[in-house]
Structures are given as C-alpha cells and as structure tokens.
N, C-alpha and C positions, 0 to 999 in steps of 0.2 A: 168909655174904654181907654181913651187917651189920658183922662184924669187919673185913672187907676194906674197906668203905667208910669206916670209922672210921679205919683205918690211912692210907688215901689222903688223908683230910682232915687228919690230923695231919701228915703229910709235906708237904702243900702249905702248911699254916700255917708250918712251920719254914722252907721254902724262900722264902716271901714275907717272913718276918722277916729272913732273911739278905740278900735283895735290897734291902729297904728300909734295912737298916743300912748297906749299901754305898753306896747312892745318897745317903744323908745325909752331908753334909760339915760341917766346922767353920763354913764361911762362912754356913751356913744358920741357925746358932744364935746368938741374942743374948740380952742380959739380958731384954729384953722379948719374946722369941720369935723370929719370923721377922724378917729384916732389913727387910722392906717393899719392897724394890726389885723391879722387874719388868724382865724382859728385853725386848729388841726382838722376839724371837720371839713372845712372849706377845701383843704388840700386833698383830702380823701375823696370828697364828693365830686369835685370838679377839677381834675388835674389838668384838663386840656383847654378849658374855656375860661377866658377872663370874665370877671364879674363887672357889672355896671350898676350905678345908682339910679339909672332911668327905668321907668316902668312903662313899657310900651302899650300894655293893655289896661292901664289905670291912669290914662292921660288926664282925666277929669279930676284927679286928686291934686291937691297942692303939694308941691315938691320944694325941698330945701336941700342944702348941702349936707344936713345931718340925718336925712331920711334913709330908711332901708325899704326897698321895694317889697310890697306884700302880694303874695301869690296865693291862689286858692287851689286846693286839691279836693275834688269831689269824691266822696266814698259812697258806694251803694250799699243801702240797708235793706235786708230782706227779713221777712217774717220767719223764714226757715232758720232754725238755730244752726243747722249743719252747714249752711251756705252763708251765714251772716258774717263770718270772719271774727276778728278780735272785737271786744267790746269797744264802746265809744271812748271810754277813758283810755284804754290801751292804744287805740288809733291816735288819739290826740297827743299821747305821750311820745309815740314813734314819730309823729310829724314834727313835734317840738324839737326832737333831736336834730333836725335838719337846719334849724334856725342858726344863723351865724352873723358875722359882723356886717355882711353885705346883703343877705336876703332873709326874708321872713315868710313863713307859710301858715296858712289857716285852713281849716277843714269845713266843708259844707256837706250835708247829708243829701243823697239823692235816693228817691224811693224807687224800690224795684216792684214793678206793677204785676209781675207774675205771669201774665198772659203775653202771647205773641202775636197779637192782632194789631190793626192799624190804630185803634184807639189808644193802645198803650204806647205805640210809637209816637203818636202826636203829644201825648202827656210827657213823654221823656224829652222830646224836642223842646216843649215849653219850659220844662224844669231846667234844662241846659241853658236856654236863653236867659232865664230868670236869674240863675246862680252864676253864670258865666265862669265856670271853672277852667283853669289852665290845663288840667289833666283830670282824668277819671281813673279811679282805682277801685277794684272789687272783683267779686266772682263773675263768672260768664253770665251774660244775659243777652239774648238775641235782640231785645229791644234797644238796649244801650249800644250794642255792636253796630246796629244800623243808624241809631241816632248820632253817635259820636262821629261816624264816618260822614254823616250828612253835615254835621256842624264843624268838621275838620278839627276835632279835639282827640288827642291821643288816649286810648283806652287800654290801661294796663290790667290784664286779666290774671287773677291769681288762682284759678281753678281750671279744670279739664275743659278744653274747647272741643265741641262735636266735630266729627269728620266733614260734615256737610256745610260747615261754615265757610263761606268764600274767603279767599285770601284778601287782606287789606293791610296797608302799611300803617294804618291807624289803630289796628288791633295788635297790641304788643302782648304776646302770649308767654308769660313767665312759666307756666306749668308745662311739663313735658307732655307731648301728645300721646294718644293711645298706642301708636306704633312704637314709640320708645319703650313703653311698658311691656309690650309684646316681645320686642327684641330682648329686653332685660331678662324676662322669664325663660326665654329660649336659652340665652347665654348661661343662665344659672343652671339650668338643667344639663346643658352640655358640659359645663365646668365640672360639676360633680358627677358626671356620667350616669345620669338617671334616664332610664328608657321606658318605664311603664308608669304613665301619669294619668290621674283622674282630675279633671278640671271642673270645679263648681264656679258658676258665674251668674250674675243677675243683671248685667249691663251689656251694652253693645260691644264695649272694649273686650269683655270676656269672650264674646264670640270671635273677635279678631284674634285673640290669643289662642283660642281653640283651633281656628283654621290654620294659624301659622305652624302650630305644633303638629297638626295632622299631616302636613306637607313633608315632615321629616320621615324619611324611610326607616331610619333606625329607631324610631320612637313608636310605641304603641299607646294611643291616647284614647280616652273615653270622656264624655262630657255630661254634665247634668245642669239644667237650667233651674235656678231657684226663683220661684215666685211665691205669692201668698198661698196659692193653692198647692204647690209642690214642696213648700217648706216642711211639711209634716212627713214627707217621704225621704227626707235626707238620710234618717237613720237606716231605713231599709236599703238605700243606695250605697251607704257605707259598707253594710254587711256584704252587699254583692261584690263591690270592688275588693273587699278584703278576701273573699272567697276565690277571686280571680288573680290574686296576688299583685294588685296594683298598690305599690308601697308608697308612692309619691302622690300627695294631694296638693293640688295648686288651686288656691282660693282667690277668685277675683270678685269679691263681694263687698258690700257696704259694711260698716262696723257691726250693725245689728245681726245681719245674716252670718258674718264671720264669727261672732260670738256663739250663736246657735250651732253652727257647724263644729266648732271646737268642743263645745259642751257635749255633743253627740259623740265625737271622736273620743273624748275622755272616758265617757260611760262605757264605750266599747273596747276600752284598753288598747286604743290604736295610737297611742303616744309612745309606746315602747318600740325599740328597734324590731324590724328594720323600716318602720314607717317614718316619713319625713313629710313636713308640712311647709309650704311656701305660700306666704300671704302677700298679695299686691294691694298696697294701699294707694288707691288713685284719687284720694281726697286729702283734706286737711284735718280730719278727725282722727285723733289717736286711737289705737286699739287698746282694749283693756285685757291684758295678758296676765295679770298678777295671779289669777286663780290657777294658773298652769305651771307655776314655778316648781312646785313639789314634784310634778309629774316627770321632770327631766326630759321634757319633749324635745325632739329635734325640729324646732321651728325657725324658719328664716323669713324675715320681713323685708320687702323692698318698698321703699317709700321715697317721697321727695327728699332731696339732699338737705341736710340741716347740720351745719358746722359753725359753731360759734368762733372758731379760730381763723375764719376767713378774713382777709384783709380789711374789707369795708363793712364787716358786720358790727354794728353799734349796740347790739342788744346785750343786756345783762344775762348771766347764766341762768338765773332764776325765771326770767321772762321768756326763754327760748321755747317755743312750741312751733308746730308746722304752720299754724295760722299766723303767728306773729312774724315768723321768718319770711313767709311769702308776702305778707303786707309790707314789712320793712323793706324788701327788695323793690317791690312796686313803687312805694313812695320815693325811695331813693332814686330809682330810674326816672320817675316823673320830675323830681327836682333837677336831675341832671338834664332832662330834656328842657325844662323851662330855662335853665342857665344857658344851654346851647342856643336856644331860640332868641333869648335876650341878648346874647353876645353877637349873634350873627344877623338877626333880623330885628332890630329894636323897634321899628315902627310899622311892622307888618304882622298881621294875624295869621296869614297863610304863607307857607313856605314848603320847600321840598321835603315831605315827610319820609319818603323812601330813603333819601340820603341821611336824614336825621336818625332813622331807625337802625341803619348800618353803623352809624357813629356811636350809638349807644353801647357802653361797656361797663360792667361792674363786677367786682369780686365780692359778691353778696353772701348772705347767709345760706343761700340755696345753690351756691356754686358760681362758676363763671357765667355771666350773662352777657352774651353777644347775639345779635340778631341779624336775620336777613332783611332784605329790602321790604319784605311782606310781614315782618314782625315775628317770625318764627326763630326759636332759639338755634343757634349754630351747633351747639353741643349740649346734650342733656345729661344731667347727673342724677343718679339715685343712690340712696344710702342703703347698704346691705348690712343687716344686723341679725344676729342670733337672738334667741329668747333671753338669755342672760344679758347680752348687750343691749337689747331693746329696753328691758326693765332698768338697766343701769344708766342709759343715756337717751331714752325716748323723750323725756322731759326732765329738765334739771331739777325742778321741784320735786319730781318723783324720785330723782336720783338721791337728792339730799336727804329726803325722809326715809328711804328704804335701803339704799345701797351703803351709804356712809356708815350705817349702823354695823355693817359687816366688816369694817376695816378699822384699824386702829388709828390711822393718819388720814386726814382729809386733805384733798388737793385743794390748795388756795392760790398758788402762784400760777401765772400764765403757763410756765413750762410744765407744771404738773397737770394743769388742765389739758394741755396739748397731748401729753402722753396718755391721759385717761381717755381722751377721744379716740386716739389711735388704737388703743387697746381693744375698745369695744366696737369700732365702727369700720366698715369696709365700703368700697366704692364701686359702682358700675358707671361707665361713661360710654356714650354713643360714638365718639369720634374715631378711636383707633381701629385698624382693620383686623387685628389679631385678637383672638379670644382671651388669652392671658393678659393682653393690655386693657381690654375693655372690662374685664372682670378681675377685680383685685379686692378679694373679701377681707384681707388683712391689712389694707392701708386706707387711712382716712383720706378725706378729700384735702384737708390742710397739708397733709404729707405730699399728696400728688400735685397740688397746685404750685408748690414751691419749684417744681421742675420747670415750669414754663416762665417763671418770673426772672426778671433781670436783677439779681441780688448780689452780683459780684461788685466789689468796689472799683472805682475808677482807677485807682493806683494798682500797679501789678502786684500779684500775690507773691509773698516772700516765701520761697521754697527752700527748705534745708535738706541736704542730702548727705549720704555716707558712701564712701568708695567701697562698693561690694559687687564685683564682677559676678555674672554678667548683667546684674540689675542696673548698676551705676558704675561707670569707669571712665577714666580719662581717655580722650581720643588718642589712638596711636597714629592715625593718618589724618592730619588736619586738612588735606585737600579734598576729602570726602565730605559732602554736606549731609549731615545727620539731623539737622534742625537746631543744633546748639553748637556754638563754636568751640566749646571746651570738653563738654561731657557727652557720653553716649551710653547706651544700654537699653534694656528691656524696659525699665521704669521711665527712662527718658522718652522713649518712643510712645508709651502710654500717656505720658503728660502732654506731649505735643498733640496727640489725637484728642484728648480731653479738651485742650484749649481750643482746638478747631470746632469741636462740637458745641461747647459752651460759650466760646467767645471771650475768654479772659486772657490776661497777659500775665507773665510771671517773670521773676528774677531768681536765680539759683545761686546758693552759697553753701559751701562745705561746712558740716559741723566741726567746731574746733577740736573737741576731744576724741573724735572718731568713734563715738559710741551711739548705739541705738537708744539706750536710756533705761536706767534702772534706779530704784529708790534705794538710797544709802541712808545709814543712821544720821540723825541731826549732828552737826548743822549742815551737812552737805546737801541732803535732800536728792532731788532728781538729777540725773546726769544725761549727757548726750542730747539727742534730738528732742526728747520729751522735755528736757529742761528749756530748749529754744521755744517750744510751744507755750510752756507755762509761763515763761517770762516775756511773752509777747514779742519775742525777737524773730518769730517766723509764724506764717499762717498755716503752713502745711509742711508735713515731713514726708518726703518721697523716699521710701525705702521698703523693703520686704518685711513689714512689721508683723510680729506675732501678736494677735489680739488677746489680751489677758485682761482679767477683772481688775488687777491693780492698775494698769495703765488706763483702763476705761474710766476710772474714777476722776482723771484729770484731763484727759483728751478724748476725742471721738474718733471712730474708725469708719472707713468706707466699707462697702460690701467686698468680700475677698475677691481678688483678681487671680489667685493661683492657690492650689492646694499643695502643701508641702509636707514632707515628713523628715524625721531624723535618721541619719545613717552614719556609717563608720568609713573612714578612709585610711588606708595604710600604704606603705611603700611596697611595690611589687617585689617579691623575693628574687634573688638571683636564680637564674636558670640552672638547674641541675640535670646533667646527662645521665640517665639510668643505663647501667651496663646490661641489665636484663630488662630492657624496655620492651622486648619482644614478648614478654609475658603479660604485658598490660592489657591486651584485648579482652582478657578474662580476669575476673576477680579471684581472690583466694578461695572463696566459696565454690565458684565454678570449677576451678582446677581440682579442688577436693572432690567435688561430685563426679568429675570425669574419672578420677582415680578409683573411686568407689564403684562406678559403672564398669570400669575395666576389670577389677577384681571379681565382681559379681558375675559378669558375663563369662569370665574364664572358668570360674567354678561351675556355672550352669552348663557350659559346653562339655566340660570334663564329665560331669554327672550324667547328662543325657547320652553322651557317647558311650559311656560305660555301661549304662542300663541297656542300651540298644545294641551292645556288642559290635560296634562299628570297627570291624577288624582292618579296614583299609586305611584308617587314620592312626598315625602313631600317637596322637594325644589321647587316644581312647583308653590307653593303659598307662599314660604318663602325664601327670599334672604339670610339669615343667613345659611340655610341648603344648599344652592348652594355653598357658599364659603366653608363650611365644607367638602362637598363632594369632591371638586377640591383639597383641601388641603390634605385630607386623601389619595387620590389616588397618589398624588405626593410623600408622605412619605410612600407609600406602606401599608397604614393602612387597617384593616379589616373593611369594611363597608357593612351594610345590605341594600339591595335595589339597583336597578339600573334603568336607564331610560328606558322607553318602546317606546316612539316615535322614529321614524327613524331619525329625525333631531337632537334629543337630543343624540341618540347613536353615530351619526357621530361626534358630538362635543366631546363626551366622549372618543371615539376611538383616535381621534387626539391628545387629551391631554395625554392619556395613552402612545401613541408612543413618544411624547415629553418627558414625565417623564422617560421613559425607557432609551432614549438616554442620557438625563442629568445625571441620576443616573449612567449609565455605565461610562461616561466620569469622573464624579466625583470620583467614586470608583477606577478607573484606576490610577489616579493621586494623590490620597489621601495619598498612602503609601510613595511616594517620598517626598511630602511636609511636612509629619509629621516628617521625619527624617533629612531633610536639614534645616539647620538653616539659618536665615536671617543675611546677612552681606552686607549692601549697604552703600557706602560712598557718594552717591548723586552726582557723577561725572561720566559722560559717555564719554566724549572727552576732549582733552586738552583745547579746547575753553571754556569749562564750568568752568575752574579755574578763568576766568575773571569775572564770575557772582556770585561768592561765597566769603565769608569771613572766612571760617572755616579753610582752609589750606593755609599756606604760601608756596610759590613756587619759584623756581630759577633753574639756570643751572651753569655751570662752567664759571667763569669769563675769558674773552679773548678767548673764544672758538668760533668756526664757529656757533654753535647753538645761542650763545649770538648775534652775528652779524646778524643772521637770524631775530631774534625779533627786533633788532635795526633798520634795514633797510626795514622791511616788510610794506606793505600798507594795510594789512588786518585788519579789525577793531578790532576783538577780540585780535589778537596778539599784536597790538599796545597798547591796554589797559594792557595787561599782561606785556609788556616792561615798561610801566609807573610805574606799581606796582614794578617791580624788580629794576628799576633804581632810582625812586624818592621816592615812599611811603615806600618801604622796601628794602633798599640797602643792608642790611645784609643778604638778602635771597640768594645772590649769594654764590656759593661754590668755594673754592680754587682749589680743586682737585676732581676727580670723586669719590674716596673713601669717601671723606667728604660728598658728597651729599648722598650717600647711608647711611652713619652713621646717618645723620639728618633725613632721612626717617624712619629708625628703632626707632628713638626717638619719633616719632609721630608728627601729624599735620604738616607735611611737604611733598610737592610733588616735586619730582626731575625730571627735564626734561633733557633727554639725548638720546644718540643713541640707537635705538631698539636692535641691536645685543647684546650690553653690558647688556641691562636691561633684555633681554630674558635669557641670560646666568645666570645672578644673581638670578632671581626669580625662575629659574628651581631648584636651590638648596636651596632656602629660602622660605618656605611656608608662612612666615609672611608678604611677600611683594606681591603686585599684580600690574599688567600693566593696565593702563587705556586707552581705546580707540585704534584707529588704527593709525599706523605711518603716519606722514606728512613730508613734505619737503624732498622728496626722492632724494637722491644723491648716487654717487659711491665712494667706498673706493679705493685708490690707494697708492703706495709706492712712496716716494719722493727720488730724487737723485740730485746730483750737475747739475747746468745749463749747458746744452750742452754737457753732458757726452757721450762719444762714445758708451757706452754699453746700453743706455736707450732703444733703439729699440729692442735689444736682451732680455731685461727683460720683455718688453711688449709681445714679441713673445712667450716667455716661459709661461706666464700667459695664453695667448690664447690657446696654446697647451694643457695646463693642463685642461683648461675649456672644449676643445673639447674631451679630453680623459676621462673626468669624475673625474679627480683627485680632483678638487676643491670641488665637490659635496660630495665626500667620506670624505674629511677633514672636511667639514662643519658639516656633520652628526656626525662626531667624536666628535666635540667640542660643538655642540648645540643639546643636547639630550632632548627628551621630559620631561616635568615636572614630577617630582617624587612625588608630593604632592598627598595624597589620594583624590579620586574622590568621592564626597558625593553621587552623583546619582548612582554610581555603587554599593555602599554599602548600598543603601536604603532599599533593600529587605532583607537584613540579619541583620540589626540593630534591636534591641528591643526597644520598646518605653518606656520611663521612665514617672514617674508621672508628671514631669514638663512639658513634651511635650504634654501629654493628658489632662492636667488640664482644658483646655477649654471645653472639653466635659462635665466634672463634673460641671463646672460653668453653663453650659446650664441647666443640670438637676436641679441643685440647684436653678437656676433662675426660672425655670418652676415651682418648688415646692413653692417657695416664692411668686411668682406672683399668683399661684392657691390659696394659703392660703389667700393672701391679697384680691383677688376677692371674695373667699368665705366669709370672714368676711364682706366685703362691701355688699355682697348680703344679708347676714343675718341681718345686721343692717338696710339695706334698707327695707327688708321684715317686720321687726318689726315696723319700722316707718310707712310703708304703711298701715299695719293692724290696728294700733292704730288710725291712721288718719281716716280710714273707720269707726271704731267703734265709734269714737267721733262724727263723722258726723251723724251717725245713731242715736246715743242717743240724739243729739241736735234736730233731726227731730221728734223723739218720744215725747221729752219734749214739743216741740211746739204743737204738736197735743193734748197732755193732757191739756195743758193750754187752748187750744181753747174749749175743751169740758167742762172744769170747768166754763169757762165764760158763757156757755150756761145753766148751772144749771141742773134742773131735766130733762130738755129735753135731755140732753145728756145721763143721766142715763137711762131715759125711753127708749131712742133709742138704748140702748146697745144691741147688737144682741144676747148675750149669754141668757141662761135660768137661770136667777137670782132667787134663792129659796126665798120663802116668810116665814115670821114668825119673831118672836121677836128675836130669836137667830141669825138668819141670818142677821138681820139688824145690830145687834151689831157687828158681825163679819166684815161686810163690811164697818162699820162706820169709825173706827179710827186706825186700826192696820197697814195699809199699804196704800201707796199712791194709788191714784185712778187707775193709769195705770198698777199696779201690782196686782189688785184685781181679775182679771180675770185669769183663768188658762192659757189661751193662752199667756197672758203676761209673765207668769212664764217660759213657754216653750221657748219664744223668748229670755229671759234673759239667760236661760241655753245654748241655742244654741250659744249665742254670746261668751260664753267662750269655 
C-alpha cells in the first residue's frame, strides 16, 4: 500500500513538472526574473489581494524566480448530461482564461458516484486526497458537499441546492435557492396583477411556489403535480382550468415536461389572449421555444441571470450559455479564493473559511456575487425575458443564426451589444424592499449594476449652466447658505442632492454665449451648452433641457425631472372702470331672456284676465296696465290691487318667484362686480394670436419652441410661424430676458416654457399668463455621450422623486402668486363715484326722459284741444250759415222764447252774430274756454 502511494506521488510530481514547463514561456523570463507586467485579467480577478510567486500547497515542487504557481481546480463529472455542465473542452478553455503572469490553473476531473451512501463518501474523500484540488467546482452532490467540508476544501456549487442541506461555509452556492424563485414568481404575478393562476410542477420547489402563492388572499391558485403517471392527464387538466377561467399558467418543470405542457397548450389554442404563461427555469438547460414563435404566445421566462455586459464576464458572446456562465463564475470565484488564501495564509492549508466566504465578491456573468459566512448569496438575480426576447438572447449562437436574419444591421460594437441586451432583457433582484424596485422587466442587469458602481472620476465634474430663473440664478442674498456661493435655484438644489446621494464633486461655470444649444449651418455647428459638451469643455449641462432627437444624437439626457408646457405671457392691460358695471352680474343673453320673460308674462296676464273677466283689475281691459304691473313687481314696486281670478294669481305667483330668484342672484354678485375692474386682452389661448393684429408675438430664436412652430402641422400654429418668420421676423427674441422686457414694454406676447413664465408672473403683477400649456414635454439634464455615470444620475432623480424631494424643491421655487386677489377684497373695498356713476346716469336718464315725455304730452294735449275746438267752431259756423240762408224761417223756428217789442228787436238786430244772440250760445262759448 505504501509502495502504491509513493508511486502515485512520484507520477503526480512528474506530471506537474511537465505542465509547469509547458506553461512557462520565454516571455516570462528576464534578466531580473519576471517581467513585472500584470495583465488586465489580473486586475479584474483580484483587485483586493496581492499575488505572490510562492506556492503554499506545492512545496515539494522546485521553485525559481521565474516560476508561476500552479493551482488545481477539480470539476465534477456526471453521467447525466443535464447535470454534467459544459464539456471538458469548454471547461478547460474557461479555466485557461484565468491564467495570467502570476498564477496558472489546471483542471482535474472528479467522478460523481451518484449514490448518497457511506461508500460513495469514502470514494469521494479518497479522490480528493489523491488529486489534492485547491477548489471544487460543479453541480450539487451530497457526497462532495460532505467530503469537501471534511477535507476543508471550498466547493462552488453551480446548481440548485436542496433545502435540507445543512449550512456550511465551505459550500459556496452560486445558484439562487428555491425560495428566491418562489419570491420571483410571486413578484411577477403581483407586478402584472394576475390573480387566477394554475401551477404545474414536478419538483419540491414547485410545491414551495404553490404554497407561497396559496397564502396570498387576493390570488386564486390551483396546482397539478406532473409525474410519469400523471403526464398524460396534462391535456385534461388544461381543459379544466380553461373552463374555470384560469388564464395564467405557471410552469415549474424540467425542460422535457415544460415542452410537453406547451405542446398541449398550443394544441388547445391556449396561447391566444388572455392566456399568459410563466416558465421558471431552475436549472442550466435552455428551453426549446422556437416552435412557439408563430403562435404569438404571451410567454415570460424566469431563469438564472446571464449578462455578458457584466464587468468581470470574460466569455465571448457566442460561448454564452447558462452552463458556461455559471461555470465561469464558479471558476472565477475559486481563483479569487486561491489568490486570497495565497496572499493571507501562504503556508497554511486551513484558515478561516467563514471570513473568506464573506470577502468573496465578483461582478460575474450571473450578476453580483457576494456571500454570507455560510456561502449563500447576499442578493439573487434572475433574468426576465419574453418569448421574443428569449429567442433573441437566450443563447448568442441562437441569436446570431435566427434573429440577425431579421435585421439589416448586426450589432458588433460593445455599445450595440449593450443596447441589444437592454432591449430584450429584464431583471428581478431579491434585495430591494419595494416591488417596483425588485421587478424591473425593462432594464437589463448591466444597466442596473451601474447604479451601485463607483464610476465617477476623481476630479470634480465640470458643470455648465445658464441663467434661467428660477432653475438657475445668481444669489441675491449672499448671507444665505444655499449650497453654492454664487448661484442658487431649483436645478442647483437638485445638483446638490444628487451629489450627496452619489458622492461626486462638481465645479460650476456659466456658458459664454448664454444659449441652451442649437445646430447652426456649417461652419458654426452647435452652440451654447451643447457645444460645451461636444467640445469636452464640460461633463454635464445643468439646465431645463428639452429632450429632442437632434440633441440626442450628440449628447445623452437623464430621466425627466419636471414636465413642462409652452404658454403665452402678455402685459396685463390697464384697468378700465365700466360706467355700467352694475349690469355685469348678468350677461347679455340673460338680460335678453329677462326681457322676453317680462313681455311674455305681461301678455299672459292680460290674456287670462281678459278671458276670466277679472273686473276688479284695471289691467283686465288695459294692456298697458298689465305691463306696468309685471314691471312693478320685478322692481319691488308698491302697487295697489292684485288679480282675483285663480289663473291670474297663478301667473302672478310664478312671476313673483322668478323675480325673487333673479333679484337674489343679482344682489349676491353685484358687490363683486362693482369692485372688480375690467381687464380683458381679447386673447384666451395661444391660437388666438393668429386671429388678431393687436399684439406682436414671438419666442427665442434657435430654441426648441421655435422648432415646434417650424415643423408643426397644426393650422393655427403654422399661421403663427408664418407671422414670426416672414411677416414680422423682428418678433423673435435673442434671449429669454429680452422676451420678458419686450412684454413689459407692451403690445408683445412672448411664447415660452410655462415653468419660467409662472415663476416670473408670480413676482410681477403687471404680467399675466394666457391659456393653458401646450406641447407638453419633459425637462432633463444633458451630459456627454455614453458617459458611464448617466444611469446613476437618472437613478438619483427617480429616487428623489419617490422620496418627495423634487416636490418639496418645486414648492420652494414656484410659490403662489402674490398679487392681490380682487374677488377677495371685493367685500371690504368702498365704492367711489367713478364706479357707481352708472346708477346716477340711470336716474338722470330717467329724469330727462320723464321731462321729455312730459313736454311732448303737454304739447300734444294743447294741439289736440285746439284741433277739437277748431273743428267744433267750424261745425257751428256751418250751422249758422244754414240758418241764415233760410231767413225768417230760421228765426221763427228758434226754440228759445224771444221777447217782443221794439227794444228787443233792436237788441237782436245788429249787435252780435246770429249764433251768439241766444243765451245758450253764450254758455257754449264760455264752456269752450
């Protein structure tokens, strides 16, 4: 036995000498020993631990100044293809990626004995003693979990670990536990608000998922266990859940059972809406979903994170699979562990494994790898993919052969690959406490991981700004500490909050030309702050930028921090005192309606009184009296008499009620209208500017507002652009302050962003805003194209929005308007003579009209009386002439008692006309006067 052990030791020594000789090249030897250079891989692999040329575990090997230590990684080989991991060639290729100028690694194969008995444990221990690996990598095996803990060798597991496995600091679990998959499935259902779920499972983890979902009160869950005996009943169970309207199917199955379930669902037409399929892949074998592409099925796949854009992922795009990604990270961590051990304990085989496990950290192909003292991942990451995304990015070889044929341009550069990954990949993470932070189906892991990285430069960020109150303005009171000695404003406060969150420093400088930035014809190019970013004179532009496609070609923008619109500001017109302001409580239409009601009611009262022969009312036979009665009751006049007939009283009562309501409304609003002066500019919206010729109007030249009018297809706005560009080109303002200055001068309407206008008019009561905002867009900050800290800036803005910081800052800089409210002061202001002049005009007008009518009536009466008298005199003269023509017959026929005698004859003879000789004629003459 001792002879055999010695022989094995001698053969192993010879083998390692041969391997070390092959790995040693001429480039490693120099006059002074090693060349001293370090590769990029060394910096990525071991950023914390210095490397050494000593080999603590290979002390029997000859050492020299030019040797690289050789370390062994044991990989577990299984007869099961599903658990065997990558091929031996792929494993060797990945291990060789870790070789660098200071360390070399080789691979030994460890046999998986399959059974979990004592005999298998002994064989595993013997194999470990024989091969003496520095670390073991592979799928989970109870035998090697116990053997590696017994031998004090770290075991990096690349598959799911059972729940009953005891915790051990030597068992490093790269694969997320079953509880993480259960939480991810629950978060997915909650995120998409799915309540009726059918769960198909064939493993213990599926039972855990079912129990977790069943505890949710708002969810209705049913389950079906898939075994060899029940597999044939899947079709029948699908029919049952379809009849009970379970539209969401959650599959926790191996790839073979998953394919069978999907085939049955396809044959039953359960891929059409509203059915949704969620597949939990808790292994390293890819699903085959190409057969379901044409079905347009709503399929979501949750699997182990796989992102080739991660910082330390060294795999090529064509080699990226779940198996290679997990094996890569396991080998990478084992190399990091070996380097840590070699640096900290060069001459010891055993050391504090719990501390070592907590110090392991890697930004690998499967996400951020950090562990507890018992080897469990601190945070688990899963990839969320739809059917189209899965077929596009599940494996890059599949993507190259199938998806690139659908597009004209293939992504080759790292930036294009990053955007491709972010387009098709979402992320679930176990760390955050909020659902919308754990479940991000539209952001890849590489985009999220940048949030936690320290990617800001050591030098302060160069910030360019523009003077745009209240976003940025110079301090008016230097004694107040606002975080910056010169500038203050809404954007300055945001910048300070972002710097506190992200930990960067900054320097602020004002843009020389005072412009935001627009593209001018060659050779000028870009102007303003955009030019500062393009010329690398600034790292970030702090201003309320409107994000446009033209600007996005040369710079990048953060997420919007405010939504803005475009509106119009004009000078408030001079106050005009209306002489007849007391008529303002009612509009012209209401006054007309009252008059119509007055006339109609008067006619109705006259008609019903006439029909009912209401003899007690004068207006029963006089239309003028009916109008007077209705008018008097409307003005609360004191009238004598009232209708007696029932129908007349009903008409009068209705009119009285109408007059009461009208009088009450008029009285209630009269006080306000007598104290509020009239100030109307005749413009209600921005489009009204195109229909008037009183105001000149314009915006800032070269701004995004100008481009809106230039390229819009809306009729009114195109007319406004024609006015600004052709008919009145001088209406455009060079800068924002110039526009407000022209507004204060009068007869000019300035079109600009609503936040700036609202802030300006809140402190200037001579200005007023017209209409509601239009062309709503978002404000964002600009930074250099493809800057690494862009996602961090957007994350800081979103966090400030969630925490309410942006709302507080907005309330700080956009205060309510401080101009006096005329309606509020209407009850306390006294009326002057100018305001109440209209009432005196009514009295004076009534008096003048009364005198005029009185004079007309007097003259008309005089004229009428004279005409009657003249007519009567003419009639009497005609009668007298007729009597004279008849002679004595007339006299003899006179009815009076004419006295006889000589005297009487003389008296009646010649002193008076014949028609005045009778006493009755004198009486008639007297009465006429």
